[in-house]
PDB file of N, CA, C, O and CB in Angstrom:
ATOM      1  N   MET A   1       0.846  -1.162   0.000  1.00  0.00           N
ATOM      2  CA  MET A   1       0.000   0.000   0.000  1.00  0.00           C
ATOM      3  C   MET A   1       0.898   1.234   0.000  1.00  0.00           C
ATOM      4  O   MET A   1       1.659   1.452   0.943  1.00  0.00           O
ATOM      5  CB  MET A   1      -0.966  -0.007   1.216  1.00  0.00           C
ATOM      6  N   GLY A   2       0.811   2.022  -1.034  1.00  0.00           N
ATOM      7  CA  GLY A   2       1.655   3.206  -1.149  1.00  0.00           C
ATOM      8  C   GLY A   2       1.058   4.395  -0.420  1.00  0.00           C
ATOM      9  O   GLY A   2      -0.145   4.443  -0.161  1.00  0.00           O
ATOM     10  N   LEU A   3       1.891   5.328  -0.099  1.00  0.00           N
ATOM     11  CA  LEU A   3       1.438   6.551   0.535  1.00  0.00           C
ATOM     12  C   LEU A   3       1.263   7.622  -0.531  1.00  0.00           C
ATOM     13  O   LEU A   3       2.143   7.829  -1.367  1.00  0.00           O
ATOM     14  CB  LEU A   3       2.430   7.013   1.628  1.00  0.00           C
ATOM     15  N   CYS A   4       0.138   8.290  -0.495  1.00  0.00           N
ATOM     16  CA  CYS A   4      -0.143   9.327  -1.482  1.00  0.00           C
ATOM     17  C   CYS A   4       0.249  10.683  -0.916  1.00  0.00           C
ATOM     18  O   CYS A   4      -0.127  11.037   0.202  1.00  0.00           O
ATOM     19  CB  CYS A   4      -1.638   9.315  -1.889  1.00  0.00           C
ATOM     20  N   PHE A   5       0.996  11.423  -1.687  1.00  0.00           N
ATOM     21  CA  PHE A   5       1.426  12.751  -1.262  1.00  0.00           C
ATOM     22  C   PHE A   5       0.621  13.844  -1.966  1.00  0.00           C
ATOM     23  O   PHE A   5       1.064  14.991  -2.031  1.00  0.00           O
ATOM     24  CB  PHE A   5       2.922  12.938  -1.538  1.00  0.00           C
ATOM     25  N   GLY A   6      -0.554  13.500  -2.493  1.00  0.00           N
ATOM     26  CA  GLY A   6      -1.407  14.463  -3.185  1.00  0.00           C
ATOM     27  C   GLY A   6      -1.799  15.630  -2.298  1.00  0.00           C
ATOM     28  O   GLY A   6      -1.940  16.762  -2.761  1.00  0.00           O
ATOM     29  N   CYS A   7      -1.971  15.339  -1.020  1.00  0.00           N
ATOM     30  CA  CYS A   7      -2.362  16.394  -0.082  1.00  0.00           C
ATOM     31  C   CYS A   7      -1.252  17.423   0.090  1.00  0.00           C
ATOM     32  O   CYS A   7      -1.509  18.550   0.514  1.00  0.00           O
ATOM     33  CB  CYS A   7      -2.727  15.792   1.274  1.00  0.00           C
ATOM     34  N   PHE A   8      -0.032  17.045  -0.233  1.00  0.00           N
ATOM     35  CA  PHE A   8       1.112  17.946  -0.065  1.00  0.00           C
ATOM     36  C   PHE A   8       1.552  18.559  -1.384  1.00  0.00           C
ATOM     37  O   PHE A   8       2.612  19.179  -1.469  1.00  0.00           O
ATOM     38  CB  PHE A   8       2.276  17.204   0.566  1.00  0.00           C
ATOM     39  N   GLY A   9       0.742  18.383  -2.397  1.00  0.00           N
ATOM     40  CA  GLY A   9       1.067  18.968  -3.686  1.00  0.00           C
ATOM     41  C   GLY A   9       1.996  18.094  -4.515  1.00  0.00           C
ATOM     42  O   GLY A   9       2.498  18.535  -5.549  1.00  0.00           O
ATOM     43  N   VAL A  10       2.228  16.883  -4.084  1.00  0.00           N
ATOM     44  CA  VAL A  10       3.094  15.978  -4.824  1.00  0.00           C
ATOM     45  C   VAL A  10       2.218  14.845  -5.329  1.00  0.00           C
ATOM     46  O   VAL A  10       1.593  14.137  -4.540  1.00  0.00           O
ATOM     47  CB  VAL A  10       4.282  15.444  -3.938  1.00  0.00           C
ATOM     48  N   ASP A  11       2.172  14.676  -6.629  1.00  0.00           N
ATOM     49  CA  ASP A  11       1.325  13.642  -7.218  1.00  0.00           C
ATOM     50  C   ASP A  11       2.184  12.417  -7.513  1.00  0.00           C
ATOM     51  O   ASP A  11       2.498  12.125  -8.667  1.00  0.00           O
ATOM     52  CB  ASP A  11       0.622  14.159  -8.517  1.00  0.00           C
ATOM     53  N   LYS A  12       2.556  11.712  -6.461  1.00  0.00           N
ATOM     54  CA  LYS A  12       3.450  10.567  -6.621  1.00  0.00           C
ATOM     55  C   LYS A  12       3.198   9.605  -5.470  1.00  0.00           C
ATOM     56  O   LYS A  12       2.859  10.023  -4.363  1.00  0.00           O
ATOM     57  CB  LYS A  12       4.952  11.014  -6.664  1.00  0.00           C
ATOM     58  N   ARG A  13       3.364   8.333  -5.734  1.00  0.00           N
ATOM     59  CA  ARG A  13       3.260   7.325  -4.682  1.00  0.00           C
ATOM     60  C   ARG A  13       4.640   6.716  -4.474  1.00  0.00           C
ATOM     61  O   ARG A  13       5.458   6.651  -5.392  1.00  0.00           O
ATOM     62  CB  ARG A  13       2.204   6.224  -5.044  1.00  0.00           C
ATOM     63  N   MET A  14       4.876   6.268  -3.230  1.00  0.00           N
ATOM     64  CA  MET A  14       6.154   5.617  -2.950  1.00  0.00           C
ATOM     65  C   MET A  14       6.193   4.290  -3.706  1.00  0.00           C
ATOM     66  O   MET A  14       5.209   3.552  -3.744  1.00  0.00           O
ATOM     67  CB  MET A  14       6.355   5.396  -1.409  1.00  0.00           C
ATOM     68  N   SER A  15       7.304   4.014  -4.282  1.00  0.00           N
ATOM     69  CA  SER A  15       7.453   2.731  -4.956  1.00  0.00           C
ATOM     70  C   SER A  15       7.560   1.626  -3.916  1.00  0.00           C
ATOM     71  O   SER A  15       7.820   1.892  -2.743  1.00  0.00           O
ATOM     72  CB  SER A  15       8.691   2.732  -5.886  1.00  0.00           C
ATOM     73  N   LYS A  16       7.361   0.402  -4.345  1.00  0.00           N
ATOM     74  CA  LYS A  16       7.456  -0.740  -3.438  1.00  0.00           C
ATOM     75  C   LYS A  16       8.849  -0.797  -2.809  1.00  0.00           C
ATOM     76  O   LYS A  16       8.983  -1.130  -1.632  1.00  0.00           O
ATOM     77  CB  LYS A  16       7.146  -2.059  -4.186  1.00  0.00           C
ATOM     78  N   GLU A  17       9.862  -0.480  -3.570  1.00  0.00           N
ATOM     79  CA  GLU A  17      11.231  -0.509  -3.059  1.00  0.00           C
ATOM     80  C   GLU A  17      11.426   0.564  -1.993  1.00  0.00           C
ATOM     81  O   GLU A  17      12.070   0.315  -0.974  1.00  0.00           O
ATOM     82  CB  GLU A  17      12.241  -0.314  -4.205  1.00  0.00           C
ATOM     83  N   GLU A  18      10.878   1.746  -2.219  1.00  0.00           N
ATOM     84  CA  GLU A  18      10.978   2.811  -1.218  1.00  0.00           C
ATOM     85  C   GLU A  18      10.249   2.421   0.066  1.00  0.00           C
ATOM     86  O   GLU A  18      10.732   2.676   1.169  1.00  0.00           O
ATOM     87  CB  GLU A  18      10.404   4.128  -1.774  1.00  0.00           C
ATOM     88  N   GLU A  19       9.080   1.798  -0.093  1.00  0.00           N
ATOM     89  CA  GLU A  19       8.334   1.341   1.072  1.00  0.00           C
ATOM     90  C   GLU A  19       9.130   0.281   1.825  1.00  0.00           C
ATOM     91  O   GLU A  19       9.185   0.304   3.055  1.00  0.00           O
ATOM     92  CB  GLU A  19       6.962   0.787   0.654  1.00  0.00           C
ATOM     93  N   ARG A  20       9.741  -0.641   1.103  1.00  0.00           N
ATOM     94  CA  ARG A  20      10.507  -1.711   1.729  1.00  0.00           C
ATOM     95  C   ARG A  20      11.689  -1.132   2.510  1.00  0.00           C
ATOM     96  O   ARG A  20      11.963  -1.539   3.639  1.00  0.00           O
ATOM     97  CB  ARG A  20      11.001  -2.715   0.668  1.00  0.00           C
ATOM     98  N   LEU A  21      12.378  -0.181   1.892  1.00  0.00           N
ATOM     99  CA  LEU A  21      13.521   0.445   2.559  1.00  0.00           C
ATOM    100  C   LEU A  21      13.094   1.218   3.798  1.00  0.00           C
ATOM    101  O   LEU A  21      13.759   1.157   4.831  1.00  0.00           O
ATOM    102  CB  LEU A  21      14.250   1.373   1.596  1.00  0.00           C
ATOM    103  N   ALA A  22      11.990   1.943   3.697  1.00  0.00           N
ATOM    104  CA  ALA A  22      11.497   2.706   4.845  1.00  0.00           C
ATOM    105  C   ALA A  22      11.080   1.760   5.968  1.00  0.00           C
ATOM    106  O   ALA A  22      11.336   2.028   7.142  1.00  0.00           O
ATOM    107  CB  ALA A  22      10.310   3.606   4.433  1.00  0.00           C
ATOM    108  N   SER A  23      10.447   0.669   5.606  1.00  0.00           N
ATOM    109  CA  SER A  23      10.022  -0.310   6.594  1.00  0.00           C
ATOM    110  C   SER A  23      11.227  -0.969   7.259  1.00  0.00           C
ATOM    111  O   SER A  23      11.248  -1.161   8.475  1.00  0.00           O
ATOM    112  CB  SER A  23       9.129  -1.367   5.945  1.00  0.00           C
ATOM    113  N   GLU A  24      12.211  -1.306   6.464  1.00  0.00           N
ATOM    114  CA  GLU A  24      13.432  -1.922   6.996  1.00  0.00           C
ATOM    115  C   GLU A  24      14.143  -0.971   7.959  1.00  0.00           C
ATOM    116  O   GLU A  24      14.625  -1.384   9.014  1.00  0.00           O
ATOM    117  CB  GLU A  24      14.381  -2.320   5.845  1.00  0.00           C
ATOM    118  N   GLU A  25      14.202   0.299   7.583  1.00  0.00           N
ATOM    119  CA  GLU A  25      14.845   1.298   8.437  1.00  0.00           C
ATOM    120  C   GLU A  25      14.081   1.469   9.749  1.00  0.00           C
ATOM    121  O   GLU A  25      14.687   1.588  10.813  1.00  0.00           O
ATOM    122  CB  GLU A  25      14.945   2.644   7.704  1.00  0.00           C
ATOM    123  N   ALA A  26      12.750   1.481   9.671  1.00  0.00           N
ATOM    124  CA  ALA A  26      11.938   1.615  10.879  1.00  0.00           C
ATOM    125  C   ALA A  26      12.133   0.414  11.800  1.00  0.00           C
ATOM    126  O   ALA A  26      12.224   0.577  13.017  1.00  0.00           O
ATOM    127  CB  ALA A  26      10.454   1.769  10.515  1.00  0.00           C
ATOM    128  N   ARG A  27      12.197  -0.786  11.231  1.00  0.00           N
ATOM    129  CA  ARG A  27      12.423  -1.982  12.043  1.00  0.00           C
ATOM    130  C   ARG A  27      13.791  -1.939  12.705  1.00  0.00           C
ATOM    131  O   ARG A  27      13.930  -2.316  13.869  1.00  0.00           O
ATOM    132  CB  ARG A  27      12.294  -3.245  11.187  1.00  0.00           C
ATOM    133  N   ALA A  28      14.798  -1.485  11.976  1.00  0.00           N
ATOM    134  CA  ALA A  28      16.151  -1.403  12.534  1.00  0.00           C
ATOM    135  C   ALA A  28      16.198  -0.403  13.688  1.00  0.00           C
ATOM    136  O   ALA A  28      16.824  -0.665  14.715  1.00  0.00           O
ATOM    137  CB  ALA A  28      17.164  -1.003  11.441  1.00  0.00           C
ATOM    138  N   LYS A  29      15.537   0.739  13.520  1.00  0.00           N
ATOM    139  CA  LYS A  29      15.500   1.745  14.591  1.00  0.00           C
ATOM    140  C   LYS A  29      14.756   1.206  15.809  1.00  0.00           C
ATOM    141  O   LYS A  29      15.174   1.441  16.942  1.00  0.00           O
ATOM    142  CB  LYS A  29      14.831   3.047  14.093  1.00  0.00           C
ATOM    143  N   ALA A  30      13.659   0.486  15.586  1.00  0.00           N
ATOM    144  CA  ALA A  30      12.888  -0.080  16.693  1.00  0.00           C
ATOM    145  C   ALA A  30      13.712  -1.129  17.437  1.00  0.00           C
ATOM    146  O   ALA A  30      13.683  -1.183  18.667  1.00  0.00           O
ATOM    147  CB  ALA A  30      11.573  -0.701  16.176  1.00  0.00           C
ATOM    148  N   ALA A  31      14.441  -1.956  16.703  1.00  0.00           N
ATOM    149  CA  ALA A  31      15.284  -2.980  17.328  1.00  0.00           C
ATOM    150  C   ALA A  31      16.397  -2.331  18.146  1.00  0.00           C
ATOM    151  O   ALA A  31      16.719  -2.791  19.242  1.00  0.00           O
ATOM    152  CB  ALA A  31      15.886  -3.917  16.258  1.00  0.00           C
ATOM    153  N   GLU A  32      16.972  -1.275  17.617  1.00  0.00           N
ATOM    154  CA  GLU A  32      18.034  -0.563  18.331  1.00  0.00           C
ATOM    155  C   GLU A  32      17.496   0.065  19.613  1.00  0.00           C
ATOM    156  O   GLU A  32      18.145   0.010  20.657  1.00  0.00           O
ATOM    157  CB  GLU A  32      18.658   0.519  17.432  1.00  0.00           C
ATOM    158  N   ALA A  33      16.310   0.660  19.531  1.00  0.00           N
ATOM    159  CA  ALA A  33      15.697   1.273  20.706  1.00  0.00           C
ATOM    160  C   ALA A  33      15.356   0.211  21.753  1.00  0.00           C
ATOM    161  O   ALA A  33      15.541   0.437  22.949  1.00  0.00           O
ATOM    162  CB  ALA A  33      14.433   2.054  20.305  1.00  0.00           C
ATOM    163  N   ALA A  34      14.864  -0.933  21.309  1.00  0.00           N
ATOM    164  CA  ALA A  34      14.537  -2.023  22.237  1.00  0.00           C
ATOM    165  C   ALA A  34      15.789  -2.538  22.924  1.00  0.00           C
ATOM    166  O   ALA A  34      15.774  -2.818  24.123  1.00  0.00           O
ATOM    167  CB  ALA A  34      13.832  -3.171  21.498  1.00  0.00           C
ATOM    168  N   GLN A  35      16.869  -2.662  22.172  1.00  0.00           N
ATOM    169  CA  GLN A  35      18.139  -3.121  22.744  1.00  0.00           C
ATOM    170  C   GLN A  35      18.631  -2.121  23.795  1.00  0.00           C
ATOM    171  O   GLN A  35      19.111  -2.518  24.857  1.00  0.00           O
ATOM    172  CB  GLN A  35      19.209  -3.310  21.630  1.00  0.00           C
ATOM    173  N   LYS A  36      18.512  -0.833  23.499  1.00  0.00           N
ATOM    174  CA  LYS A  36      18.954   0.206  24.438  1.00  0.00           C
ATOM    175  C   LYS A  36      18.109   0.164  25.710  1.00  0.00           C
ATOM    176  O   LYS A  36      18.643   0.288  26.812  1.00  0.00           O
ATOM    177  CB  LYS A  36      18.868   1.608  23.784  1.00  0.00           C
ATOM    178  N   ARG A  37      16.779  -0.013  25.562  1.00  0.00           N
ATOM    179  CA  ARG A  37      15.914  -0.113  26.742  1.00  0.00           C
ATOM    180  C   ARG A  37      16.270  -1.343  27.577  1.00  0.00           C
ATOM    181  O   ARG A  37      16.288  -1.279  28.807  1.00  0.00           O
ATOM    182  CB  ARG A  37      14.433  -0.169  26.321  1.00  0.00           C
ATOM    183  N   GLN A  38      16.552  -2.462  26.907  1.00  0.00           N
ATOM    184  CA  GLN A  38      16.928  -3.687  27.615  1.00  0.00           C
ATOM    185  C   GLN A  38      18.214  -3.472  28.411  1.00  0.00           C
ATOM    186  O   GLN A  38      18.301  -3.881  29.569  1.00  0.00           O
ATOM    187  CB  GLN A  38      17.105  -4.855  26.621  1.00  0.00           C
ATOM    188  N   GLU A  39      19.201  -2.838  27.805  1.00  0.00           N
ATOM    189  CA  GLU A  39      20.465  -2.581  28.491  1.00  0.00           C
ATOM    190  C   GLU A  39      20.259  -1.651  29.681  1.00  0.00           C
ATOM    191  O   GLU A  39      20.851  -1.857  30.741  1.00  0.00           O
ATOM    192  CB  GLU A  39      21.488  -1.978  27.522  1.00  0.00           C
ATOM    193  N   GLN A  40      19.425  -0.633  29.512  1.00  0.00           N
ATOM    194  CA  GLN A  40      19.155   0.294  30.613  1.00  0.00           C
ATOM    195  C   GLN A  40      18.452  -0.433  31.755  1.00  0.00           C
ATOM    196  O   GLN A  40      18.757  -0.204  32.925  1.00  0.00           O
ATOM    197  CB  GLN A  40      18.298   1.485  30.127  1.00  0.00           C
ATOM    198  N   PHE A  41      17.508  -1.311  31.410  1.00  0.00           N
ATOM    199  CA  PHE A  41      16.805  -2.074  32.441  1.00  0.00           C
ATOM    200  C   PHE A  41      17.765  -2.980  33.190  1.00  0.00           C
ATOM    201  O   PHE A  41      17.729  -3.040  34.419  1.00  0.00           O
ATOM    202  CB  PHE A  41      15.674  -2.901  31.824  1.00  0.00           C
ATOM    203  N   GLU A  42      18.626  -3.687  32.461  1.00  0.00           N
ATOM    204  CA  GLU A  42      19.567  -4.604  33.086  1.00  0.00           C
ATOM    205  C   GLU A  42      20.516  -3.879  34.038  1.00  0.00           C
ATOM    206  O   GLU A  42      20.957  -4.454  35.033  1.00  0.00           O
ATOM    207  CB  GLU A  42      20.362  -5.341  32.020  1.00  0.00           C
ATOM    208  N   ASN A  43      20.827  -2.635  33.741  1.00  0.00           N
ATOM    209  CA  ASN A  43      21.740  -1.860  34.587  1.00  0.00           C
ATOM    210  C   ASN A  43      21.019  -1.123  35.716  1.00  0.00           C
ATOM    211  O   ASN A  43      21.662  -0.539  36.587  1.00  0.00           O
ATOM    212  CB  ASN A  43      22.504  -0.863  33.740  1.00  0.00           C
ATOM    213  N   SER A  44      19.699  -1.149  35.702  1.00  0.00           N
ATOM    214  CA  SER A  44      18.943  -0.462  36.750  1.00  0.00           C
ATOM    215  C   SER A  44      18.796  -1.369  37.967  1.00  0.00           C
ATOM    216  O   SER A  44      19.074  -2.567  37.903  1.00  0.00           O
ATOM    217  CB  SER A  44      17.551  -0.026  36.229  1.00  0.00           C
ATOM    218  N   ALA A  45      18.360  -0.788  39.063  1.00  0.00           N
ATOM    219  CA  ALA A  45      18.141  -1.564  40.293  1.00  0.00           C
ATOM    220  C   ALA A  45      17.073  -2.630  40.061  1.00  0.00           C
ATOM    221  O   ALA A  45      17.206  -3.760  40.531  1.00  0.00           O
ATOM    222  CB  ALA A  45      17.726  -0.633  41.464  1.00  0.00           C
ATOM    223  N   ALA A  46      16.028  -2.274  39.344  1.00  0.00           N
ATOM    224  CA  ALA A  46      14.958  -3.243  39.067  1.00  0.00           C
ATOM    225  C   ALA A  46      15.484  -4.402  38.229  1.00  0.00           C
ATOM    226  O   ALA A  46      15.110  -5.554  38.447  1.00  0.00           O
ATOM    227  CB  ALA A  46      13.779  -2.558  38.343  1.00  0.00           C
ATOM    228  N   GLY A  47      16.339  -4.098  37.287  1.00  0.00           N
ATOM    229  CA  GLY A  47      16.921  -5.146  36.450  1.00  0.00           C
ATOM    230  C   GLY A  47      17.814  -6.075  37.247  1.00  0.00           C
ATOM    231  O   GLY A  47      17.785  -7.292  37.063  1.00  0.00           O
ATOM    232  N   ARG A  48      18.608  -5.494  38.134  1.00  0.00           N
ATOM    233  CA  ARG A  48      19.478  -6.322  38.979  1.00  0.00           C
ATOM    234  C   ARG A  48      18.645  -7.190  39.915  1.00  0.00           C
ATOM    235  O   ARG A  48      18.983  -8.349  40.154  1.00  0.00           O
ATOM    236  CB  ARG A  48      20.447  -5.439  39.794  1.00  0.00           C
ATOM    237  N   ALA A  49      17.559  -6.634  40.446  1.00  0.00           N
ATOM    238  CA  ALA A  49      16.682  -7.403  41.334  1.00  0.00           C
ATOM    239  C   ALA A  49      16.005  -8.540  40.569  1.00  0.00           C
ATOM    240  O   ALA A  49      15.889  -9.654  41.079  1.00  0.00           O
ATOM    241  CB  ALA A  49      15.619  -6.484  41.975  1.00  0.00           C
ATOM    242  N   ALA A  50      15.563  -8.259  39.356  1.00  0.00           N
ATOM    243  CA  ALA A  50      14.930  -9.301  38.547  1.00  0.00           C
ATOM    244  C   ALA A  50      15.919 -10.417  38.235  1.00  0.00           C
ATOM    245  O   ALA A  50      15.567 -11.596  38.282  1.00  0.00           O
ATOM    246  CB  ALA A  50      14.373  -8.708  37.245  1.00  0.00           C
ATOM    247  N   ARG A  51      17.148 -10.047  37.918  1.00  0.00           N
ATOM    248  CA  ARG A  51      18.172 -11.057  37.620  1.00  0.00           C
ATOM    249  C   ARG A  51      18.455 -11.912  38.854  1.00  0.00           C
ATOM    250  O   ARG A  51      18.571 -13.134  38.752  1.00  0.00           O
ATOM    251  CB  ARG A  51      19.476 -10.383  37.127  1.00  0.00           C
ATOM    252  N   ALA A  52      18.566 -11.270  40.023  1.00  0.00           N
ATOM    253  CA  ALA A  52      18.812 -12.003  41.262  1.00  0.00           C
ATOM    254  C   ALA A  52      17.656 -12.946  41.570  1.00  0.00           C
ATOM    255  O   ALA A  52      17.873 -14.068  42.028  1.00  0.00           O
ATOM    256  CB  ALA A  52      19.027 -11.032  42.429  1.00  0.00           C
ATOM    257  N   GLN A  53      16.435 -12.497  41.321  1.00  0.00           N
ATOM    258  CA  GLN A  53      15.268 -13.345  41.565  1.00  0.00           C
ATOM    259  C   GLN A  53      15.277 -14.548  40.621  1.00  0.00           C
ATOM    260  O   GLN A  53      14.987 -15.665  41.048  1.00  0.00           O
ATOM    261  CB  GLN A  53      13.964 -12.535  41.391  1.00  0.00           C
ATOM    262  N   GLN A  54      15.601 -14.338  39.362  1.00  0.00           N
ATOM    263  CA  GLN A  54      15.671 -15.446  38.407  1.00  0.00           C
ATOM    264  C   GLN A  54      16.740 -16.450  38.817  1.00  0.00           C
ATOM    265  O   GLN A  54      16.532 -17.659  38.717  1.00  0.00           O
ATOM    266  CB  GLN A  54      15.957 -14.921  36.992  1.00  0.00           C
ATOM    267  N   GLN A  55      17.881 -15.952  39.278  1.00  0.00           N
ATOM    268  CA  GLN A  55      18.952 -16.852  39.702  1.00  0.00           C
ATOM    269  C   GLN A  55      18.534 -17.645  40.930  1.00  0.00           C
ATOM    270  O   GLN A  55      18.842 -18.832  41.036  1.00  0.00           O
ATOM    271  CB  GLN A  55      20.235 -16.065  39.992  1.00  0.00           C
ATOM    272  N   ALA A  56      17.833 -16.997  41.861  1.00  0.00           N
ATOM    273  CA  ALA A  56      17.365 -17.694  43.061  1.00  0.00           C
ATOM    274  C   ALA A  56      16.341 -18.762  42.693  1.00  0.00           C
ATOM    275  O   ALA A  56      16.362 -19.856  43.257  1.00  0.00           O
ATOM    276  CB  ALA A  56      16.757 -16.697  44.066  1.00  0.00           C
ATOM    277  N   MET A  57      15.449 -18.461  41.758  1.00  0.00           N
ATOM    278  CA  MET A  57      14.455 -19.440  41.329  1.00  0.00           C
ATOM    279  C   MET A  57      15.130 -20.607  40.623  1.00  0.00           C
ATOM    280  O   MET A  57      14.724 -21.755  40.806  1.00  0.00           O
ATOM    281  CB  MET A  57      13.414 -18.788  40.406  1.00  0.00           C
ATOM    282  N   ALA A  58      16.141 -20.340  39.829  1.00  0.00           N
ATOM    283  CA  ALA A  58      16.858 -21.403  39.138  1.00  0.00           C
ATOM    284  C   ALA A  58      17.586 -22.289  40.138  1.00  0.00           C
ATOM    285  O   ALA A  58      17.606 -23.512  40.001  1.00  0.00           O
ATOM    286  CB  ALA A  58      17.848 -20.816  38.123  1.00  0.00           C
ATOM    287  N   LYS A  59      18.182 -21.663  41.142  1.00  0.00           N
ATOM    288  CA  LYS A  59      18.893 -22.417  42.168  1.00  0.00           C
ATOM    289  C   LYS A  59      17.917 -23.288  42.953  1.00  0.00           C
ATOM    290  O   LYS A  59      18.213 -24.441  43.266  1.00  0.00           O
ATOM    291  CB  LYS A  59      19.648 -21.467  43.117  1.00  0.00           C
ATOM    292  N   GLN A  60      16.755 -22.727  43.266  1.00  0.00           N
ATOM    293  CA  GLN A  60      15.754 -23.467  44.023  1.00  0.00           C
ATOM    294  C   GLN A  60      15.232 -24.647  43.200  1.00  0.00           C
ATOM    295  O   GLN A  60      15.056 -25.741  43.737  1.00  0.00           O
ATOM    296  CB  GLN A  60      14.591 -22.540  44.436  1.00  0.00           C
ATOM    297  N   SER A  61      14.986 -24.441  41.920  1.00  0.00           N
ATOM    298  CA  SER A  61      14.462 -25.531  41.093  1.00  0.00           C
ATOM    299  C   SER A  61      15.522 -26.615  40.891  1.00  0.00           C
ATOM    300  O   SER A  61      15.176 -27.774  40.663  1.00  0.00           O
ATOM    301  CB  SER A  61      13.985 -24.992  39.729  1.00  0.00           C
ATOM    302  N   ALA A  62      16.785 -26.261  40.968  1.00  0.00           N
ATOM    303  CA  ALA A  62      17.845 -27.259  40.849  1.00  0.00           C
ATOM    304  C   ALA A  62      17.907 -28.117  42.108  1.00  0.00           C
ATOM    305  O   ALA A  62      18.364 -29.259  42.065  1.00  0.00           O
ATOM    306  CB  ALA A  62      19.206 -26.580  40.595  1.00  0.00           C
ATOM    307  N   ASN A  63      17.446 -27.567  43.227  1.00  0.00           N
ATOM    308  CA  ASN A  63      17.478 -28.289  44.501  1.00  0.00           C
ATOM    309  C   ASN A  63      16.088 -28.769  44.909  1.00  0.00           C
ATOM    310  O   ASN A  63      15.788 -28.857  46.100  1.00  0.00           O
ATOM    311  CB  ASN A  63      18.063 -27.402  45.598  1.00  0.00           C
ATOM    312  N   THR A  64      15.250 -29.076  43.941  1.00  0.00           N
ATOM    313  CA  THR A  64      13.874 -29.454  44.265  1.00  0.00           C
ATOM    314  C   THR A  64      13.810 -30.829  44.883  1.00  0.00           C
ATOM    315  O   THR A  64      14.741 -31.629  44.798  1.00  0.00           O
ATOM    316  CB  THR A  64      13.003 -29.409  43.027  1.00  0.00           C
ATOM    317  N   ASN A  65      12.704 -31.066  45.494  1.00  0.00           N
ATOM    318  CA  ASN A  65      12.406 -32.346  46.101  1.00  0.00           C
ATOM    319  C   ASN A  65      12.343 -33.393  44.989  1.00  0.00           C
ATOM    320  O   ASN A  65      11.602 -33.229  44.020  1.00  0.00           O
ATOM    321  CB  ASN A  65      11.071 -32.292  46.912  1.00  0.00           C
ATOM    322  N   LYS A  66      13.091 -34.429  45.125  1.00  0.00           N
ATOM    323  CA  LYS A  66      13.154 -35.444  44.076  1.00  0.00           C
ATOM    324  C   LYS A  66      12.240 -36.625  44.406  1.00  0.00           C
ATOM    325  O   LYS A  66      12.639 -37.779  44.252  1.00  0.00           O
ATOM    326  CB  LYS A  66      14.600 -35.929  43.886  1.00  0.00           C
ATOM    327  N   GLY A  67      11.028 -36.343  44.856  1.00  0.00           N
ATOM    328  CA  GLY A  67      10.068 -37.388  45.128  1.00  0.00           C
ATOM    329  C   GLY A  67      10.149 -37.968  46.526  1.00  0.00           C
ATOM    330  O   GLY A  67       9.371 -38.857  46.870  1.00  0.00           O
ATOM    331  N   GLU A  68      11.054 -37.494  47.317  1.00  0.00           N
ATOM    332  CA  GLU A  68      11.164 -37.984  48.690  1.00  0.00           C
ATOM    333  C   GLU A  68      10.293 -37.126  49.590  1.00  0.00           C
ATOM    334  O   GLU A  68      10.041 -35.959  49.289  1.00  0.00           O
ATOM    335  CB  GLU A  68      12.641 -37.971  49.176  1.00  0.00           C
ATOM    336  N   PRO A  69       9.832 -37.701  50.695  1.00  0.00           N
ATOM    337  CA  PRO A  69       9.034 -36.913  51.618  1.00  0.00           C
ATOM    338  C   PRO A  69       9.830 -35.739  52.172  1.00  0.00           C
ATOM    339  O   PRO A  69      11.046 -35.825  52.342  1.00  0.00           O
ATOM    340  CB  PRO A  69       8.530 -37.786  52.754  1.00  0.00           C
ATOM    341  N   VAL A  70       9.154 -34.678  52.441  1.00  0.00           N
ATOM    342  CA  VAL A  70       9.832 -33.496  52.964  1.00  0.00           C
ATOM    343  C   VAL A  70      10.356 -33.787  54.360  1.00  0.00           C
ATOM    344  O   VAL A  70      11.496 -33.453  54.682  1.00  0.00           O
ATOM    345  CB  VAL A  70       8.884 -32.274  52.982  1.00  0.00           C
ATOM    346  N   LEU A  71       9.536 -34.403  55.181  1.00  0.00           N
ATOM    347  CA  LEU A  71       9.964 -34.769  56.537  1.00  0.00           C
ATOM    348  C   LEU A  71      10.127 -36.279  56.587  1.00  0.00           C
ATOM    349  O   LEU A  71       9.215 -37.028  56.235  1.00  0.00           O
ATOM    350  CB  LEU A  71       8.936 -34.278  57.622  1.00  0.00           C
ATOM    351  N   LYS A  72      11.261 -36.702  57.013  1.00  0.00           N
ATOM    352  CA  LYS A  72      11.480 -38.138  57.167  1.00  0.00           C
ATOM    353  C   LYS A  72      11.319 -38.470  58.642  1.00  0.00           C
ATOM    354  O   LYS A  72      11.976 -37.876  59.497  1.00  0.00           O
ATOM    355  CB  LYS A  72      12.896 -38.571  56.634  1.00  0.00           C
ATOM    356  N   TRP A  73      10.458 -39.403  58.928  1.00  0.00           N
ATOM    357  CA  TRP A  73      10.215 -39.816  60.309  1.00  0.00           C
ATOM    358  C   TRP A  73      11.124 -40.985  60.658  1.00  0.00           C
ATOM    359  O   TRP A  73      11.210 -41.976  59.932  1.00  0.00           O
ATOM    360  CB  TRP A  73       8.730 -40.198  60.521  1.00  0.00           C
ATOM    361  N   GLN A  74      11.762 -40.845  61.733  1.00  0.00           N
ATOM    362  CA  GLN A  74      12.592 -41.947  62.214  1.00  0.00           C
ATOM    363  C   GLN A  74      11.947 -42.511  63.470  1.00  0.00           C
ATOM    364  O   GLN A  74      11.716 -41.800  64.448  1.00  0.00           O
ATOM    365  CB  GLN A  74      14.061 -41.479  62.495  1.00  0.00           C
ATOM    366  N   MET A  75      11.670 -43.770  63.419  1.00  0.00           N
ATOM    367  CA  MET A  75      11.093 -44.423  64.598  1.00  0.00           C
ATOM    368  C   MET A  75      12.180 -45.289  65.206  1.00  0.00           C
ATOM    369  O   MET A  75      12.837 -46.060  64.507  1.00  0.00           O
ATOM    370  CB  MET A  75       9.813 -45.277  64.233  1.00  0.00           C
ATOM    371  N   SER A  76      12.366 -45.159  66.508  1.00  0.00           N
ATOM    372  CA  SER A  76      13.363 -45.999  67.142  1.00  0.00           C
ATOM    373  C   SER A  76      12.736 -47.133  67.891  1.00  0.00           C
ATOM    374  O   SER A  76      13.444 -47.944  68.489  1.00  0.00           O
ATOM    375  CB  SER A  76      14.215 -45.196  68.064  1.00  0.00           C
TER     376      SER A  76
END
């Protein structure tokens, strides 16, 4: 779908190649902005807390109960 510039006094539509290039450029800028936001989050206090929480959850799941009872009763 081309963009019409008739309202601006230009009687021309963007070619498919121009649209593709503009779309590619917009995607690249969006990816760059997302990467920058991710890096800022990772360096923030909230990002560090989230990372610590994920590591704690991973550690806990590695030490999960392997089917044994939580409390072992010993009868003498």
